N, C-alpha and C positions, 0 to 999 in steps of 0.2 A: 187680488186681495179681497176678502169678504168684508162686507159692510155690516156693522152690528149696531144695535141700538142699546144704549145704556139704560138700565132701570134703577130707579131709586128704591130705597127701603119702602117708601110709601107705595110706589107702583107695585112692588112685589107683594106687599101685604094686601093691597086692594085686589090684585088679580087672583091671589090665592084664596081669598075669602069669597070672591065672586064665583069661583068654580064650585065651592061647597055651599053656595047660596046662603051665606051668612052675612048680616050687616056688620059694619064696624061699630065697636063699642069698647068699653074699658077692658074686656077680656079678649080682645082680638089677637093680641100677640101670643097669649097662651094657647088660644085655639089654633093659630097658625103653626106654632111649635108642635102641638099635639097631632096635627094633620100631616105636616111636612117634615117633622123631625129636626127642625133648625129654625133659628130666628130669621125674619124677613131680611134683616141687614146682611146676614151671612149668605143667603140665597142670592141677593142682589150683588154682593161682592164676588162670589164665585162666577156668576154670569158675566160680570164686567171683566174679571181676570181672564176668563176664557176668550172673551171678545178681544181684549188687548193682545193676547197671544195668538190671535187669529185661529182659534180652535172651535169656532161656532159654525154651524151649517149656514148656507145661504138663506136669505129670507127669514132671518132669525126672529123677527117680531112675531111671526106666526108660530114659532117654536118655543116661546117662553113658557107657555102653559105646559108643553111636553117636558120642558126642563124641570118645572115644578113637580110634574108627575114622577120624574126620576127621584126626586127627594122623597116623595110619598112612598115610592117603591122601596127605597133604602130604609125608611123608617118602619114600615109595616111588613115588608117582604110578602106581599099577597100572592096567591096563585094567579096564573094568567087570567082566569075567569074573573076573580075578584078585582084585579087591576083593570081589566077591560070595563067592568061595570063602573068603577070609580071614575075612570078617565073618559068614558063614552067613546072609546076608540075600538076599531075592529081588532080582533085578537092578534092577527099577524102584524098590524100596524103598531099595536101596543108593544109587542115583543121587540120589534126592530128599534123603536124609539127609545125604549128603556135601556136596552143594551148599548145603543149609540151614546146616549147622554151619560150613562154610568161610566163607560170607558173614557169619555171626554173629561169627566170630573176626576176619575182616577189618574188621568195623565198629568194632573197637577201635583201629585204626591212627590215626585222627585224634585220639583221646584220649591215646594213649600216646606216639606219635612226634611230637616237637616240635623244630623246628630250633634254637630258642634253647637247648636242652639241650646243644648242642655245646660250650658254654663252662663247663659244670659241671665242677669239679675240674681246671680248666685250670692248667697249670704255667708259662705264659708262652711256650710254643713258638709259632713263627710260623704254622704251618699246623695247624689243629685238625680238619679234615674231609677224609676221603678218599671219593671217589666211584667207583663201579664199576657197570657194566651187566652183566646176564646174561640169557640166553635160557632159556626153559622149553619143552621139547618137548611137543607134544600131538598126538594122532592126528587126522588130517584127516577131516572129515566126508565123507559120500558125495556131496555136491553138486559135487565137483570141486576141483581144486587152484587156489589163489589165490596169485599171486606176491606180494601184499602181506603174506602170512603167512610167506613164505620166510625161514628162518634158515640162514645159511651154517654155523653151528656144528653144526647137525643135518642139513644137506642136506635139509631138509623143513620142515614147518610149525612155527611157534613163536611164543611171546609174549615180549616184551622188557620187562624191569624195570630200573630204576635205583635204587640204594641208596646213601645217604651215611652214613658211620660217623664218629663223633667219635674222633679219636686220643687225646683226653684221657681219655675214660671208657668207650670201646668200646660206646657206645650207638648204635643206629640213630637218626639224627636227621632223615632224610628218605627217602621212598620214592615212586617215581613209576612208574605202570604199572597194568595191563599195556597195552602197545601192540602192534600187529601187528609182528612182527619185521622185516618188509620195508619198513615205513613210515618208521621213524626210526632213526638211529644213536645211539650213546651221547651224543655231543656235542650233538645236537639235543635229546635228552631233558633233558640237564643245563641247557641254555639255557632250556628251557621251564619247568622245575620249580624249580630253585634260583636261577639267575642272574636270573630275572625278578622 
């Protein structure tokens, strides 16, 4: 069983600010969110939850910064070169760690995201779920362009996701994807994931 060290909100905030060489002040939480795409308490919670489920790599105290870098990557979606410069990691190391931690974070989705949560705190309104699709741009690989990947939103390659939110409690209650952007539209994804 792997051993993991729990980090508090303060620890996450401090480590995140140390990496970008910024002192703590009244705007620290806003700066952290702008850099890593989430509040320090959410980052600390996700780290703790992964540790509790034994989904963290060994020697994880050394990896907390790399875990933070995964949040940065999800927020800014940098090229490998931009990400390497921000993290000060070798390009191959950067790619491996980002992929590893993003998959670990994504592994929590089936545990946390439950469609039956749409009814929690419901006040009797007739429609309790809203569904939206979105595309995420990514850089085309060198093997050539694939029309199945084409996203009209980016006029280039993309992946499509569908997310359902509860209007009663603002929770994500369903997520479907990624799909190649040129393969299915939002309605097809809705029919496959929620309606079926």
